[in-house]
C-alpha positions, 0 to 999 in steps of 0.5 A: 546281312553278310554279303551275298554273291549273286554271281553266275557263270553260263559257259565262259560268260560271267554274269554279276547276277542272274537277272537278264531281260528277254529279247523282244521285250526290251527293244534295244535298251535305250528306250528305257534308259533312265526309267524311274521308280520309287527308288529312283532312276534304274541303271541298266548296268545293274542287270546281269545282262540284256538281250536286245530285240532278235535280229535276222541276216536281212531286214524283216517287216514282220507280220501284218497288224494286229500284232499283239492281243491281251489275254487272261493272265497273258500276252499273245503276240505275232510280231514276226521278227520285225527288225533292221537286219544284222548290218544295221544292228552292228552299225546303229545299235551296238555303240549304245549297247556296248556303252551300257556296262552290262552283258550284251547277249545278242539274239539271232534268227535265220532261215537256215542252219548256215545262216545262223553260222554266218551271223554268229561268225560276224557278231563274233568280232563285234566289239561289246558282244558278249554272247549270243542266243539262238532263236530257234523257236519263234512260233510267229514266222514261217518255219520258225520252230523247225530246228527246235522241234527236230533234234537232228537239225538242232544239234546240226545248227548248233554245232555249226554255230560252235565252229563259227564263232568262240562266243558262249551261246544259249539255244532257245528252245520251244515249248511246243513239243511233246518232250523239250528235253530231247532237243535240249540234249541235242543242243548240248551234244552240238556244243551250246553253253546253255539252253533257254527255256521257254520261248512262247506257247502257240495260241490264238484269240477270236473276236467272236462278234466279228468272227475273225482272229484278233491277230493278223497272223491268226495264231501267236505266241502266248507269254506271261504269267499264264505260261509260268507253270509250263515253263517251270515244269520244263526247267525242272525236266530239262535240269535232270536231262542235261548237264549245261546251264538252264536260262528260265523264261516265262511269266517272271515278275517277282523274286519269288518267280526267280527263286522258283526257277533257280531251285528248279535248275535255272542258272539265270532268268530272263524277264519278258512280258513283265517289262510291259506292265511292271517296267521297274520289276527288274530293280525290285527283284534285285533288291529282294534277291540277297534276302531270298538267297540268305533265307537258305543260310548261304552267302552264294547264290550258286548254292540254291541252283537246282536245290529242289533236286537235292532235296528231293533226291 
């Protein structure tokens, strides 16, 4: 097999390959260091990039337990952005993260548009931060999806972050809307380098015998294989609506899943829930990806991004 280039670009962010791990599913990376598989120890530096757990300006305790619940083909979570805050993240987590040898894309969430801009300005000057992801779509905190549902507010927030920092950034959008392309266009207009699709789908589980919700927060975000068709559809629709890159998220576990998202229009993908039940799946995907790209008689993965749209034209 000829040498296959897996490199992709998202704005000024250059990735060695399109395989990222989603925030909230990989901790701060240190706890999975040296993970073993049948192919030996997996170096985190092989990943295209790592998105640590979403951080907020101030520490958050998160939601009351239970915080997770397995469902058919998926996982409900209502963690509530439990984290130690921006200052502690920079002081305690970034020294290790910057030593890994891959791109570090920091996921941030704020209460106001101004708070997002403030956090972006701080992280702009932190060594080892390569990009940001604006989490404007968390369904597990009060008003967590407000900016991701209102295109005017979405554009205003993104524009403020764009003015506050020079780092490339993705805007992570919620699927809990009628038409996701509306806010995708707003994010593009505001200056976002990419959009990430999708965050979790609002759902619920009930213990009927006890007549109470299975989550302490009552409702939570559904992720995993069950949401893949929704995510794939939204990536496909958005690829026709915007010109900026798309990062696909939702139910991805295998190289076939990755290829579906790429031909639908995603330039990169984030592996999320699969990290919990198949923690070496990213290594398997990376091993199989060159052969999958070669199926199209090309040596460059960029040639297959959005190929479905060209084939259907």
